[in-house]
N, C-alpha and C positions, 0 to 999 in steps of 0.2 A: 552544499557546494561552497567552497572558499571564495571570499570576495577578492577581486583584483586589487593588488597593492597599488596605491596611488602615491606617486613621487613628485614632489615639487623640486625642480632644478632652478636654482637662483644664482644670479651674478650680482653680488653686492658691490657697492662703491663705484669707483671710477675705472675699474678694470675693464678694458675693452677687448679682451681676448676670450672668445667664446667657442672656438672650434672644439676644444676638449669637452666642454659641457654638452655641445650638440651631439658629439660622437657617443658620449656616455648615455645621453637621452635615447639615442637610437638603439644602443645595446640593451638598455632596460626595456624598451618597447618590444624588442625582439625576444626578450625573456618573458613576455606576457604581462608586463606592468603598464599601467597608465601613467603617462608623464605629462606634467604641466611645466612649461618652460617660461620663466618670467621675462626673458630678454635681458639686455644689458642695463647697468647703472641703477640698480634697485637699492632703495634704502632698507634697513632692517625692518622698519615699520611697514613698508610695502610688502615685504616678504611674509611677515607674520599675517598681514591682512589677507593675502592670497591664500596662505596655508589654511586660515580659518574658512574663507569663502569656498575653497575647493575641497575642504574636509580631507586633506591628504594624510597619509600614514607616515610619510618620510619627508623631511626637509633636507635637501641636499644643497650645500653651498659649494660653488666652484670659485676658488680664489687664487689668482695668480699674482696679486699685488704685494704679498708678504704681510698683509694686515689680518691674517686669519684668526689670530688670538683675540684682538679687540672686537672684531666683527662677531666672532662666535660668542664671546662673553655677552655682548649686547643682545644677540639673537636669543640666547638661552634665557636671559632676564626678561626680555619682551614676550617671548613665548609663554613663560610662566605667568606673567602678568595678564596675558590674554586667555589663560586657562588651557593652553595647549602644551604645557611643559612636558607632557608624557609622549609627545611625538618623537619618533626616531630621528636623530640628527646625524648626518654624515657630512664630511668635508673632504674635498679633493682639490688638487692643484699643486702649486709649488709649496710643499710642506716639508721643511727640514725635519729630520728625525728627532732632533732635540726638542721640537715643539709638540710631538705626538703625545707624550705623557700629560702635558698641560691640557690639550684638547680632550683627552680621555677624562681628566679630572672634572672638566666642565660638563661631562655627560655625553660627549660625542661617541657614537657607537661604531662608526667606521671612519678611518682616516686613510685617504687614498692619494698618495703622492703620484706624480706623473709616472706613467708606465705600469700602474697597477692593472693586472689582467681583468677584463670585464667579468669573467666568471667569479672572481673574488668579490667584486662589487655586488653582483647579483646574490652571491651566497650570504654575504654579511647582511644585506637588506632583508632577504627572506628569513634569516635566523632571528632578526630583531623585530620583525613586525608580527604581531599576533593577529591572525586572521580568524574571524568568526564563521 
């Protein structure tokens, strides 16, 4: 039997808008995934610590502030340092199309600008998580 995909949804930095993150969390739960939501104003270090503690398969960042590239760069570096650089990372929020190639270069498996259908988010996560 395949194990349930565990997804961490994190709101890094000072961004105080979490409605989208909560809606996506509910959609992922409806798709049979287990979701851990960090709440607002998390540091990258806190996000990595929770990802380790909860043994998640996916780290999902919800970023509305425009700081998605530096936050993702730091997350990728800190996850690698913590020995969890193999986790699937996805990023959603206000993501201009011109920034998607850079996020992909950083190893982000799914980039979900506002309005991305839930089915697409679920599909990308399922395709990128190896379940034993």
